[in-house]
N, C-alpha and C positions, 0 to 999 in steps of 0.2 A: 911180415909184421913190422909196423913202424916202431920207431924208438919210443914215442910217447905212449903207445899202447902197451909196450913191454914194461915201461916204468909204472903205468897204472896197475898192471897185474901184480908187479912186485909189491907195490904199496898196499894193495888190497889183501894179498896173501899174508904178508907180514903183519899188517894191521889186524887181520882176523885171528892170527895166532896169538898176538899180544892180548887181544880182548878175551879170547877163550882162556888163556893162561891166567889172566887176572880174575875172571869170574868163576872159573872152575877149579881154581887153586891147584894148578899143576905143579907138583913138588919139583919135578925135574927142571922146570923153567925157573922157578924161584930160587933153587939152590945152585944155579949156574954162577960161575965166577963173575959174570957181568952184572948180575942182580945183587950180589952180596953187599957192595958198597952202599947202594940205595937202601937196602933193608937195614943195614947198620945205622944209616943216617936218620931215616924217618920211621922205621918199624915195618913189620911184615904186612899187616893189613893195609897200611897206607901205601906201601909199594905195590900191592895188588891193584889198588885203585888207580895209582899212577900209570901202571902198565895198561890197564883197561882204557883209560882216558887217552893215552898216547896211541893206542891202536885205533880208537875212534877218530882221532885227529888225522892219522895216516890215511884212513879210508876216506875221510872228508877231503883231504888234499887230492887224493886220486880222483875222486868224483867231480870236484868243483874247480880245482885250480889247474890241473894238468890238461891242456887242450887235446 
């Protein structure tokens, strides 16, 4: 497996998890210590939107920018 394929797979997997966590309101994801500062800064629902958007961006990077 080439390095670029491995990186693509990682971006797609983590992007998918982020999208699903934002859209399906996964409590375990949103209550993690990494998500708390963002939730405190912009609010719970806005954080869900940010995570879903970041997931879509990660998948876009994997599909279009990584050779």
